[in-house]
KOLNUDREN-224128 format. One record per residue (C-alpha): x, y, z; residue in three letters. Coordinates in Angstrom, 2 decimals. Last residue first. Example, Ala and Ser with C-alpha at 12.3 -4.5 7.8 and 13.67 -1.06 7.14 Angstrom:
! KOLNUDREN-224128
+---------+---------+---------+------+
:       u :       v :       w : type :
+---------+---------+---------+------+
:   13.67 :   -1.06 :    7.14 :  SER :
:   12.30 :   -4.50 :    7.80 :  ALA :
+---------+---------+---------+------+
! end
This chain:
! KOLNUDREN-224128
+---------+---------+---------+------+
:       u :       v :       w : type :
+---------+---------+---------+------+
:  -12.57 :  -54.09 :  -65.12 :  ASP :
:  -10.69 :  -53.49 :  -68.35 :  ALA :
:  -11.71 :  -50.48 :  -70.39 :  ARG :
:  -12.92 :  -51.37 :  -73.85 :  ALA :
:  -11.40 :  -49.94 :  -76.99 :  GLY :
:  -12.91 :  -47.11 :  -79.04 :  ILE :
:  -14.02 :  -48.58 :  -82.36 :  MET :
:  -13.54 :  -52.31 :  -81.74 :  THR :
:  -14.58 :  -52.36 :  -78.08 :  PRO :
:  -17.38 :  -49.80 :  -78.67 :  HIS :
:  -19.06 :  -51.45 :  -81.65 :  ASP :
:  -20.24 :  -54.64 :  -79.93 :  ILE :
:  -21.44 :  -53.01 :  -76.71 :  ALA :
:  -22.82 :  -50.11 :  -78.76 :  PRO :
:  -25.05 :  -52.49 :  -80.74 :  CYS :
:  -26.11 :  -51.89 :  -84.34 :  ARG :
:  -29.34 :  -52.37 :  -86.31 :  ASP :
:  -30.07 :  -48.67 :  -86.67 :  MET :
:  -28.00 :  -45.54 :  -86.03 :  VAL :
:  -29.40 :  -42.04 :  -86.24 :  VAL :
:  -27.96 :  -38.60 :  -85.53 :  LEU :
:  -30.66 :  -36.15 :  -84.55 :  LEU :
:  -31.49 :  -33.02 :  -86.55 :  GLY :
:  -35.30 :  -33.22 :  -86.52 :  ALA :
:  -35.27 :  -34.56 :  -90.10 :  ASP :
:  -32.88 :  -37.28 :  -88.91 :  SER :
:  -35.20 :  -38.33 :  -86.10 :  ALA :
:  -38.25 :  -38.44 :  -88.39 :  ARG :
:  -36.28 :  -40.24 :  -91.11 :  ARG :
:  -35.10 :  -42.88 :  -88.64 :  ALA :
:  -38.59 :  -43.34 :  -87.21 :  ALA :
:  -40.06 :  -43.79 :  -90.70 :  GLN :
:  -37.27 :  -46.17 :  -91.70 :  GLU :
:  -37.77 :  -48.47 :  -88.70 :  ASN :
:  -35.13 :  -51.15 :  -88.14 :  TRP :
:  -34.40 :  -52.84 :  -84.82 :  VAL :
:  -32.57 :  -56.11 :  -85.52 :  GLU :
:  -29.61 :  -55.03 :  -83.40 :  LEU :
:  -30.33 :  -51.92 :  -81.35 :  GLN :
:  -31.70 :  -48.58 :  -82.48 :  MET :
:  -29.49 :  -45.65 :  -81.48 :  TRP :
:  -31.08 :  -42.21 :  -81.50 :  VAL :
:  -28.88 :  -39.14 :  -81.26 :  ALA :
:  -28.87 :  -35.53 :  -80.04 :  GLN :
:  -31.58 :  -35.70 :  -77.41 :  ALA :
:  -33.66 :  -32.54 :  -76.97 :  GLY :
:  -36.42 :  -33.87 :  -74.71 :  ILE :
:  -39.09 :  -33.64 :  -77.43 :  GLU :
:  -36.87 :  -35.19 :  -80.11 :  ILE :
:  -36.19 :  -38.20 :  -77.91 :  ALA :
:  -39.92 :  -38.45 :  -77.08 :  GLU :
:  -40.78 :  -38.52 :  -80.80 :  GLU :
:  -38.11 :  -41.18 :  -81.30 :  VAL :
:  -39.69 :  -43.14 :  -78.47 :  HIS :
:  -43.08 :  -43.10 :  -80.19 :  THR :
:  -41.44 :  -44.13 :  -83.47 :  LEU :
:  -39.78 :  -47.14 :  -81.82 :  VAL :
:  -42.78 :  -49.46 :  -81.52 :  LEU :
:  -42.82 :  -51.13 :  -84.96 :  GLU :
:  -39.15 :  -52.01 :  -84.70 :  SER :
:  -39.54 :  -53.85 :  -81.40 :  ARG :
:  -37.92 :  -52.05 :  -78.51 :  ARG :
:  -34.42 :  -51.88 :  -77.06 :  PHE :
:  -33.84 :  -48.29 :  -78.11 :  LEU :
:  -30.79 :  -46.27 :  -77.06 :  ASP :
:  -31.62 :  -42.58 :  -76.68 :  VAL :
:  -28.40 :  -40.59 :  -76.81 :  VAL :
:  -27.72 :  -37.11 :  -75.38 :  GLN :
:  -29.79 :  -37.06 :  -72.21 :  ILE :
:  -28.64 :  -34.17 :  -70.00 :  ARG :
:  -31.77 :  -31.99 :  -70.36 :  SER :
:  -34.00 :  -34.83 :  -69.18 :  ARG :
:  -31.97 :  -35.21 :  -66.00 :  LEU :
:  -32.50 :  -31.63 :  -64.86 :  GLU :
:  -36.14 :  -31.70 :  -66.01 :  ASP :
:  -36.99 :  -34.87 :  -64.06 :  PRO :
:  -37.63 :  -37.75 :  -66.45 :  LEU :
:  -41.27 :  -38.70 :  -66.98 :  SER :
:  -41.25 :  -37.70 :  -70.66 :  ARG :
:  -38.49 :  -40.21 :  -71.40 :  LEU :
:  -40.61 :  -43.11 :  -70.19 :  ASP :
:  -41.46 :  -45.00 :  -66.98 :  ARG :
:  -38.20 :  -44.06 :  -65.26 :  TYR :
:  -35.66 :  -46.37 :  -63.65 :  ALA :
:  -33.65 :  -45.33 :  -60.62 :  PRO :
:  -30.08 :  -46.62 :  -60.71 :  LEU :
:  -28.83 :  -49.57 :  -58.64 :  GLY :
:  -27.97 :  -51.45 :  -61.83 :  HIS :
:  -31.66 :  -51.20 :  -62.79 :  VAL :
:  -34.30 :  -49.59 :  -60.64 :  GLU :
:  -38.08 :  -49.38 :  -60.30 :  LYS :
:  -38.82 :  -51.33 :  -63.46 :  GLU :
:  -42.17 :  -51.93 :  -65.17 :  ASN :
:  -42.40 :  -48.80 :  -67.35 :  PRO :
:  -38.78 :  -49.05 :  -68.50 :  HIS :
:  -36.20 :  -46.30 :  -69.04 :  ILE :
:  -32.79 :  -46.76 :  -67.41 :  PRO :
:  -30.53 :  -43.67 :  -67.38 :  VAL :
:  -26.92 :  -44.53 :  -68.15 :  VAL :
:  -23.92 :  -42.24 :  -67.67 :  GLU :
:  -21.05 :  -43.57 :  -69.75 :  TYR :
:  -17.79 :  -44.59 :  -68.08 :  GLY :
:  -17.02 :  -47.82 :  -69.91 :  GLN :
:  -18.42 :  -49.89 :  -67.06 :  ARG :
:  -21.71 :  -48.01 :  -67.33 :  LEU :
:  -21.92 :  -48.73 :  -71.06 :  LEU :
:  -21.26 :  -52.43 :  -70.44 :  TYR :
:  -23.98 :  -52.56 :  -67.77 :  ARG :
:  -26.40 :  -50.92 :  -70.22 :  SER :
:  -25.49 :  -53.50 :  -72.85 :  VAL :
:  -25.87 :  -56.43 :  -70.47 :  GLY :
:  -29.23 :  -55.34 :  -69.08 :  HIS :
:  -30.62 :  -54.42 :  -72.50 :  SER :
:  -29.63 :  -57.85 :  -73.82 :  ALA :
:  -31.80 :  -59.58 :  -71.21 :  ARG :
:  -30.24 :  -62.41 :  -69.21 :  TRP :
:  -29.47 :  -60.15 :  -66.24 :  PRO :
:  -33.13 :  -59.21 :  -65.69 :  ARG :
:  -33.15 :  -55.61 :  -64.42 :  SER :
:  -34.31 :  -54.50 :  -67.85 :  SER :
:  -33.62 :  -51.38 :  -69.89 :  CYS :
:  -36.41 :  -51.04 :  -72.47 :  GLY :
:  -35.34 :  -47.51 :  -73.36 :  VAL :
:  -31.69 :  -46.91 :  -72.44 :  VAL :
:  -31.17 :  -43.18 :  -71.87 :  ALA :
:  -27.51 :  -42.48 :  -72.61 :  TRP :
:  -25.28 :  -39.70 :  -71.31 :  THR :
:  -21.70 :  -39.58 :  -72.59 :  GLY :
:  -21.91 :  -38.39 :  -76.16 :  PHE :
:  -18.95 :  -37.70 :  -78.43 :  THR :
:  -16.86 :  -40.84 :  -78.85 :  ARG :
:  -19.72 :  -43.35 :  -78.97 :  LEU :
:  -21.87 :  -41.10 :  -81.17 :  ILE :
:  -18.98 :  -40.47 :  -83.58 :  HIS :
:  -18.24 :  -44.20 :  -83.70 :  GLU :
:  -21.83 :  -45.02 :  -84.61 :  ALA :
:  -21.86 :  -42.30 :  -87.27 :  VAL :
:  -18.64 :  -43.66 :  -88.79 :  ALA :
:  -20.02 :  -47.22 :  -88.63 :  PRO :
:  -22.95 :  -46.21 :  -90.85 :  ASP :
:  -26.04 :  -48.30 :  -90.10 :  SER :
:  -28.70 :  -45.80 :  -91.17 :  TRP :
:  -27.08 :  -44.49 :  -94.34 :  ARG :
:  -25.33 :  -47.67 :  -95.44 :  THR :
:  -28.44 :  -49.78 :  -94.89 :  ILE :
:  -30.58 :  -47.22 :  -96.69 :  ASP :
:  -28.14 :  -47.15 :  -99.62 :  THR :
:  -28.21 :  -50.96 :  -99.74 :  SER :
:  -31.96 :  -50.70 : -100.25 :  THR :
:  -34.77 :  -51.58 :  -97.87 :  MET :
+---------+---------+---------+------+
! end
């Protein structure tokens, strides 16, 4: 991985654009377990006014919201609203979810901290999606946008 790759795929300007522009996020790997990062980040997004759709094959609901097995199992009306696919998966597993994101017409893929997959990033970018890797919206949002107080 070169410094150019890091700059390209972890660009704060792209992250800020995604946070300011897109309001509906599918969170892949979203857990109902409060100690999991996906739980805290999805809760943060909800509190900031984003619509969150939990995606996890072993969850029925998260934050009182129905959870779906994968992006392909979303009802058509919900599938068409997904703008960002936020990936809480190991780096070697994200390509499948990027393919699903492309299939449902998402506009951006956000890979969480320590998630880095060049092939998946190139695939998403080549399909016209914005890509962020190794960043966290719950860390970026307060500094880039400003957090709403609860």
